[in-house]
C-alpha positions in Angstrom: -14.7 55.1 43.6 -12.0 54.8 41.0 -10.6 51.8 42.8 -14.0 50.0 42.8 -14.3 50.6 39.0 -10.9 49.2 38.4 -11.6 46.2 40.6 -14.9 45.5 38.7 -13.0 45.8 35.4 -10.5 43.2 36.5 -13.2 40.9 37.6 -15.0 41.2 34.3 -11.7 40.4 32.4 -11.1 37.3 34.6 -14.7 36.2 34.0 -14.3 36.7 30.3 -11.1 34.7 30.3 -12.7 32.0 32.3 -15.6 31.8 29.9 -13.3 31.7 27.0 -11.3 28.7 28.3 -14.6 27.0 29.3 -15.9 27.4 25.7 -12.5 26.3 24.3 -12.6 23.2 26.5 -16.1 22.5 25.4 -15.2 22.8 21.7 -12.1 20.5 22.2 -14.3 18.0 24.0 -16.9 18.0 21.3 -14.2 17.6 18.6 -12.8 14.7 20.6 -16.2 13.1 20.9 -16.8 13.6 17.2 -13.4 11.9 16.3 -14.2 9.1 18.6 -17.6 8.3 17.0 -16.4 9.0 13.5 -16.0 5.8 11.4 -12.5 4.7 10.5 -11.0 6.6 7.6 -11.5 5.0 4.2 -9.4 5.8 1.1 -10.4 4.9 -2.5 -6.9 4.4 -3.8 -3.3 4.0 -2.8 0.1 3.6 -4.6 -1.4 5.8 -7.3 2.1 6.6 -8.7 5.7 5.7 -8.4 6.4 8.5 -6.0 3.8 7.1 -3.5 5.6 3.7 -3.7 8.9 5.3 -3.1 7.6 7.3 -0.2 6.2 4.3 1.5 9.3 2.2 1.0 11.4 5.0 2.5 9.2 5.2 5.6 9.3 1.5 6.4 12.1 -0.7 7.6 13.2 -3.1 4.8 15.1 -5.2 7.2 12.3 -5.9 9.7 13.6 -9.1 11.3 12.0 -12.6 11.4 10.6 -13.6 14.8 11.5 -17.2 14.4 14.2 -19.2 12.7 12.0 -21.1 10.2 12.8 -19.7 6.8 10.1 -21.9 5.2 7.4 -20.4 7.5 8.8 -17.2 8.9 6.7 -15.2 11.4 6.2 -11.4 11.7 3.2 -11.4 14.0 4.6 -8.9 16.5 5.5 -6.5 13.7 1.9 -6.7 12.4 0.5 -6.1 15.9 2.8 -3.1 16.3 1.0 -1.5 13.3 -2.4 -1.6 15.1 -3.2 2.0 16.0 -3.7 3.2 19.6 -6.7 5.4 20.5 -4.6 8.5 20.0 -3.2 7.2 16.7 -6.8 6.6 15.5 -7.7 10.2 16.2 -4.5 11.3 14.4 -5.5 9.1 11.4 -8.9 10.7 11.3 -7.4 14.2 11.4 -5.1 13.3 8.5 -8.1 12.0 6.6 -10.0 15.3 7.1 -7.0 17.4 6.1 -6.3 15.3 3.1 -9.9 15.8 2.0 -9.4 19.5 1.8 -6.0 19.0 0.1 -3.9 20.5 3.0 -1.8 17.3 3.2 -1.2 14.3 1.1 -3.1 11.1 2.0 -1.2 8.1 3.2 0.7 6.2 0.4 -1.0 3.0 1.5 -4.0 2.1 3.6 -5.8 -1.2 4.2 -9.1 0.3 3.2 -7.7 1.2 -0.3 -6.3 -2.3 -0.6 -9.8 -3.7 0.1 -11.4 -1.5 -2.6 -8.8 -2.4 -5.2 -8.9 -6.1 -4.4 -12.7 -6.3 -4.7 -12.9 -4.2 -7.9 -10.1 -5.9 -9.7 -11.1 -9.4 -8.8 -14.7 -8.9 -9.8 -13.8 -7.2 -13.1 -11.5 -10.0 -14.1 -13.9 -12.8 -13.1 -16.7 -11.2 -15.2 -14.3 -11.1 -18.2 -13.7 -14.8 -18.0 -10.3 -14.6 -16.4 -10.6 -17.5 -14.0 -9.6 -21.1 -13.4 -7.1 -22.4 -16.0 -6.3 -20.0 -18.9 -3.3 -18.8 -20.7 -2.1 -15.7 -22.6 -0.9 -15.5 -26.2 1.3 -12.4 -26.7 2.0 -11.3 -30.3 5.5 -9.9 -30.0 7.1 -7.5 -32.4 10.7 -7.4 -33.6 11.4 -4.6 -31.1 9.4 -5.7 -28.0 10.9 -5.6 -24.5 9.6 -8.3 -22.2 10.4 -7.6 -18.5 10.4 -10.6 -16.3 10.4 -10.6 -12.5 11.0 -13.9 -10.6 9.6 -14.7 -7.2 9.0 -11.4 -5.3 7.9 -13.0 -2.0 6.9 -9.7 -0.6 10.1 -7.9 -1.4 8.4 -4.5 -1.7 11.5 -2.3 -1.3 13.4 -4.2 -3.9 10.4 -4.1 -6.3 10.2 -0.4 -5.9 13.9 0.1 -6.7 13.4 -2.1 -9.8 10.4 -0.1 -10.9 12.4 3.0 -10.5 15.0 1.5 -12.8 12.3 0.6 -15.3 11.3 4.2 -15.2 14.9 5.3 -16.0 14.9 2.8 -18.9 11.7 4.4 -20.2 9.6 1.3 -19.9 7.2 2.8 -17.4 6.4 6.4 -16.5 5.7 8.1 -13.2 2.0 7.0 -13.2 3.2 3.3 -13.5 1.9 3.1 -17.0 3.9 1.0 -19.5 4.9 3.5 -22.1 4.9 1.4 -25.3 2.2 -1.0 -26.4 4.7 -3.6 -27.6 6.3 -3.9 -24.2 5.2 -6.2 -21.4 6.0 -6.9 -17.7 5.6 -10.4 -16.3 5.5 -11.6 -12.7 6.4 -15.3 -12.6 4.2 -15.8 -9.5 4.9 -16.3 -5.8 4.5 -12.5 -5.2 3.3 -13.1 -1.7 4.3 -14.6 1.7 7.6 -14.9 3.6 7.8 -11.2 4.2 6.4 -8.5 6.5 5.2 -6.5 3.5 3.0 -9.0 1.6 -0.1 -6.8 1.6 1.8 -3.8 0.3 3.6 -5.9 -2.4 0.3 -7.4 -3.5 -1.3 -3.9 -3.6 1.6 -2.7 -5.9 1.1 -5.5 -8.3 -2.7 -5.1 -8.4 -2.2 -1.4 -9.0 0.1 -2.1 -11.9 -2.4 -4.6 -13.3 -5.2 -2.0 -13.0 -3.1 0.6 -14.8 -1.8 -1.8 -17.5 -4.6 -4.4 -18.1 -3.1 -5.4 -21.5 0.6 -5.3 -20.7 1.2 -6.2 -17.0 0.7 -9.9 -16.5 0.8 -11.5 -13.1 1.1 -15.3 -13.5 -0.1 -17.7 -10.9 2.6 -19.4 -8.8 2.2 -22.2 -6.3 1.7 -19.7 -3.5 -1.3 -18.2 -5.3 -2.7 -21.6 -6.3 -5.2 -23.8 -4.5 -5.4 -21.6 -1.3 -1.8 -22.4 -0.5 -1.5 -18.8 0.6 -3.5 -19.5 3.7 -0.6 -21.5 5.1 1.7 -18.6 5.1 2.2 -15.0 6.3 -0.6 -13.4 4.1 -3.3 -15.1 6.2 -1.7 -13.9 9.4 -1.3 -10.4 8.1 -4.9 -10.2 7.0 -6.1 -11.5 10.4 -4.3 -8.7 12.2 -4.2 -5.7 9.9 -7.7 -6.1 8.4 -9.6 -7.2 11.5 -11.4 -3.8 11.8 -12.8 -4.1 8.3 -14.3 -7.6 8.6 -15.7 -9.9 11.2 -14.6 -13.0 9.2 -12.0 -15.3 10.7 -9.7 -14.4 7.8 -10.7 -11.0 6.4 -11.1 -10.9 2.6 -10.5 -14.6 2.3 -13.0 -15.0 -0.5 -11.8 -11.8 -2.3 -8.1 -12.8 -2.2 -8.9 -16.3 -3.5 -11.1 -14.8 -6.3 -8.3 -12.6 -7.4 -5.7 -15.4 -7.3 -8.1 -17.6 -9.3 -8.2 -14.8 -12.0 -4.4 -15.1 -12.6 -3.2 -16.9 -15.7 -1.2 -20.1 -15.4 1.1 -19.4 -18.4 1.9 -17.1 -21.2 3.1 -17.9 -24.7 5.2 -15.3 -26.7 5.1 -15.6 -30.4 8.3 -15.4 -32.5 8.2 -13.2 -35.6 8.1 -15.3 -38.9 7.8 -18.6 -37.0 4.1 -19.4 -36.6 4.6 -22.7 -34.7 7.4 -21.5 -32.4 6.8 -20.0 -29.0 8.5 -18.9 -25.8 6.6 -20.1 -22.7 6.5 -18.4 -19.3 5.0 -20.4 -16.4 5.7 -21.3 -12.9 5.6 -25.0 -13.8 8.0 -26.8 -16.1 7.0 -28.6 -19.2 6.6 -31.9 -17.5 5.0 -30.6 -14.4 1.5 -30.0 -15.7 -0.8 -32.0 -18.0 -3.1 -29.0 -18.5 -0.3 -27.1 -20.2 0.0 -29.6 -23.0 0.3 -27.3 -26.0 -0.8 -30.0 -28.4 -4.3 -29.7 -27.0 -4.6 -26.0 -27.9 -2.2 -25.7 -30.8 -4.8 -24.5 -33.2 -5.6 -21.5 -31.0 -2.0 -20.7 -30.3 -1.2 -20.5 -34.0 -4.3 -18.5 -34.9 -3.6 -15.0 -36.1 -5.3 -12.4 -34.0 -5.9 -8.6 -34.4 -5.1 -7.9 -30.7 -1.5 -8.4 -29.6 -2.6 -9.8 -26.2 -5.4 -12.4 -26.0 -6.2 -15.2 -23.5 -8.2 -18.4 -23.7 -9.1 -21.2 -21.3 -7.4 -24.6 -21.3 -8.4 -27.9 -19.9 -7.2 -31.4 -19.1 -7.2 -33.9 -22.0 -9.0 -33.1 -25.2 -8.2 -34.1 -28.8 -4.6 -33.5 -29.7 -4.1 -31.3 -32.7 -2.0 -32.3 -35.7 -0.4 -28.9 -35.6 3.1 -29.1 -34.1 4.1 -26.6 -31.4 7.8 -25.9 -30.7 8.6 -24.4 -27.3 12.0 -23.0 -28.1 12.6 -21.7 -24.6 10.9 -21.5 -21.3 11.2 -19.1 -18.3 10.0 -21.1 -15.3 10.0 -21.5 -11.6 12.5 -23.6 -9.6 12.1 -25.2 -6.2 15.1 -23.8 -4.4 14.7 -26.4 -1.6 15.4 -29.2 -4.0 18.1 -27.8 -6.3 19.9 -24.5 -5.9 22.9 -22.8 -7.4 24.1 -19.5 -6.0 23.3 -16.7 -8.5 22.7 -13.0 -8.9 19.2 -13.1 -10.2 19.4 -15.0 -13.5 20.1 -18.7 -14.0 20.4 -20.9 -17.0 18.8 -24.3 -16.1 19.2 -27.7 -17.6 17.1 -28.1 -20.8 13.4 -28.6 -20.0 12.6 -31.4 -22.5 14.0 -29.8 -25.6 13.6 -26.1 -24.5 16.2 -23.7 -23.3 15.3 -23.0 -19.7 15.8 -19.8 -17.6 15.0 -18.8 -14.1 14.8 -15.3 -12.6 15.0 -14.6 -8.9 13.8 -11.2 -7.5 13.3 -11.5 -3.8 16.3 -10.3 -1.7 14.2 -10.0 1.5 15.5 -10.9 5.0 14.2 -14.5 4.6 16.1 -15.2 1.3 19.2 -13.4 2.6 19.3 -15.8 5.5 18.1 -18.9 3.6 19.9 -18.6 0.2 22.4 -15.8 0.8 20.6 -13.8 -1.9 21.2 -10.0 -1.8 20.3 -8.8 -5.3 17.6 -6.5 -6.7 17.1 -8.3 -10.0 14.9 -8.5 -13.1 15.5 -9.5 -16.7 14.5 -7.9 -19.9 14.1 -9.9 -23.1 14.7 -7.9 -26.3 13.1 -9.5 -29.3 14.2 -9.5 -32.9 13.1 -10.9 -36.3 15.3 -13.9 -35.8 15.1 -15.8 -32.5 18.8 -16.4 -32.5 19.2 -12.6 -32.2 17.0 -12.3 -29.1 18.9 -11.0 -26.0 18.1 -11.4 -22.3 19.6 -8.7 -20.1 20.0 -9.1 -16.4 19.6 -5.9 -14.4 20.8 -6.3 -10.8 22.5 -4.6 -7.9 24.0 -5.8 -4.7 22.1 -4.6 -1.6 25.3 -4.7 0.4 26.8 -1.8 -1.6 25.6 1.6 -2.8 26.3 0.6 -6.4 23.7 1.3 -9.1 22.1 -1.4 -11.2 24.4 -3.0 -13.7 23.3 -4.8 -16.9 24.7 -8.0 -18.4 23.5 -9.2 -21.8 23.2 -12.8 -22.9 22.0 -14.5 -26.1 18.6 -15.8 -25.2 19.1 -19.2 -26.9 22.8 -19.9 -26.4 23.3 -18.3 -23.1 26.5 -16.7 -24.3 27.5 -13.3 -22.9 26.9 -10.8 -25.6 30.2 -9.1 -25.0 32.6 -11.8 -23.8 30.9 -14.7 -25.7 31.2 -16.8 -22.5 28.4 -18.8 -20.9 26.4 -17.1 -18.2 28.0 -17.5 -14.8 27.0 -16.6 -11.3 30.3 -15.3 -9.9 29.6 -12.6 -7.3 31.3 -9.3 -8.0 32.0 -8.4 -4.4 35.2 -9.6 -2.8 33.4 -10.5 0.5 30.7 -12.4 -1.2 30.7 -16.2 -1.0 32.4 -17.8 -4.1 29.7 -19.5 -6.3 29.8 -22.7 -8.2 32.1 -22.5 -11.2 30.5 -22.7 -14.6 31.7 -24.9 -17.3 31.7 -23.8 -21.0 28.3 -25.7 -21.3 26.3 -25.3 -18.1 23.3 -27.1 -19.6 25.3 -30.2 -20.2 26.9 -29.8 -16.8 23.7 -29.9 -15.0 22.3 -32.8 -17.0 25.4 -35.0 -16.8 26.7 -34.3 -13.2 26.1 -37.0 -10.6 22.6 -36.3 -9.5 21.6 -36.0 -5.8 18.4 -35.1 -4.1 18.6 -32.8 -1.1 16.9 -33.6 2.2 13.1 -34.1 2.1 10.6 -33.9 5.0 11.0 -36.6 7.6 7.8 -38.2 6.5 9.0 -38.5 2.9 12.7 -39.5 3.5 13.8 -42.6 1.7 16.6 -45.1 2.2 19.9 -44.4 0.5 19.1 -47.2 -2.0 15.9 -45.4 -3.1 17.2 -41.8 -3.4 16.0 -40.4 -6.7 18.7 -39.6 -9.3 17.3 -36.3 -10.4 17.8 -32.6 -10.1 21.6 -32.3 -10.2 23.0 -29.7 -7.9 25.9 -27.7 -9.3 29.1 -28.1 -7.2 31.5 -25.6 -5.8 35.3 -25.3 -6.1 37.1 -27.2 -3.4 39.7 -24.5 -3.3 37.2 -21.9 -2.1 35.1 -21.9 1.1 31.7 -23.4 0.7 28.7 -21.2 0.1 27.1 -20.2 3.4 23.5 -21.0 3.1 21.3 -21.5 6.2 21.1 -25.3 6.5 21.7 -28.3 8.7 23.3 -30.7 6.2 26.1 -30.7 3.7 26.7 -33.1 0.8 30.1 -33.5 -0.9 31.7 -35.4 -3.7 35.2 -36.8 -3.7 37.8 -34.9 -5.7 38.5 -36.1 -9.2 40.7 -35.1 -12.1 39.1 -32.4 -14.2 38.8 -32.8 -17.9 37.6 -30.4 -20.6 34.2 -32.1 -20.6 33.8 -32.1 -16.8 33.7 -29.5 -14.1 36.3 -29.1 -11.3 35.1 -31.2 -8.3 33.3 -29.0 -5.9 31.3 -29.1 -2.7 27.6 -29.1 -3.0 25.9 -26.0 -1.7 24.1 -26.3 1.6 20.4 -25.8 1.3 17.4 -25.6 3.6 16.1 -29.1 4.5 12.5 -29.4 3.7 10.6 -29.3 7.0 7.1 -29.1 5.6 4.8 -31.6 3.9 4.1 -30.3 0.4 0.4 -29.5 -0.2 -0.8 -32.3 -2.3 -2.9 -29.9 -4.3 0.1 -27.9 -5.4 1.8 -31.1 -6.7 -1.2 -32.1 -8.9 -2.5 -30.4 -12.0 -5.5 -28.3 -11.1 -8.8 -29.5 -12.6 -10.3 -26.5 -14.3 -13.9 -25.6 -14.4 -13.4 -23.4 -17.4 -13.5 -25.4 -20.7 -14.3 -22.8 -23.3 -11.4 -22.5 -25.7 -12.4 -19.2 -27.3 -10.0 -16.3 -27.2 -10.7 -13.0 -25.5 -9.1 -9.6 -25.3 -8.1 -8.2 -22.0 -10.7 -6.0 -20.3 -10.2 -2.5 -19.1 -10.9 -2.5 -15.3 -12.4 0.5 -13.6 -9.9 3.2 -12.7 
């Protein structure tokens, strides 16, 4: 009898265990089904602070390699495809979304759904505020303003994050990406996108900074953002692969991206204290490259005193020239590296642009620019203003990626180009012993570039000319014959015969190799854009939704 009771007890226990596992299996199955039918996770924001940017940069491979050898049109298609989640990863992502909703874990630093929301919100807000087509900024500087300038980023997310971290150390931004002082500004000189596996993330970071600092963070339009030129490069491919689950369009968010790029300003003008008719211009195009940016046509608006320190107004082709004279004392501008290039560490003093001192900043040490131009520097510039323009200082902050060294700073007089400490002209000598020796600088680099024998580097096959018709423009600085030539990815080298150096001329050098142009330039990017906006009234900058 006792044995039978024990046997029945064991049978009941086995039955209870069996029921438990059956119930557990059913629950797991139901959860699995629920996750399968659950819509894709959607996040309202990303890169909400500097820590999120740093976390994302740490978790991704900065040196993701190119999948072809074309530095003009690099491909990263396989990398984009590798980011597409599998079925199990989709379930994991949904679990992360649920846990983040109840604050058990942090949400992802970046997600394509948050990019979509930010893109739509920012583009719509700016368009409604009249920020579209061709318009320019007027920035009323103070005697103690700091103007931060980034050159081409070209998707260099990791470098940009390190530079933002340095700006935080300098007290220019805080942890929330907010610019701390109203008299300070950050400018992007355009070409933020393309030629990188991290274009979407870099664009998101710049849009987030624009959203947080609507009055003080200004993203200027470069040729990659203009006239749908972006659709010929990596941004289009990245959208087609990474955003395919959020849109059925052939190119997801094509309209939204174009709308946002159309909301970018084509130039900015910095006032100079106590000089109502003198300005500093920032634009991708040089002074002779755009008829729209003819300051004579909007001189009266530029010289008009305003209550707000940052205003913007539309500009148009033609118009009635004003009798008011505008003096562009200096310009920070883009430079086509395929036509002229001098090895540098992030800051370059160009030949005068008409009668303006001309500077160029380069900020894109990604894998493409490392291969194409041997450029390995995190870099940005800070202009410190003063009452007198001759006392303005431009400081290069840069660091060599091939070392563990921190950022170094080098100060130059903004107008003369003289080093603030050594009183020598800005040069581009690499500090690393293993780095390729650069072109030597004469005591007057502006005169050097304008007087040296001019040569034009290889053009596309369809545009090549006979030797008799080669244009005599865009002089390329030369390199010392006693040093090995700069190793830039190229297929052709030009050289000049040795000659006796004089105090007024530079030691004969070999011309740097550069990438031959293998693409036909988009004719739209070479012609001034015809604006639709013709209203020349000023406007203050709107506060987009947070």
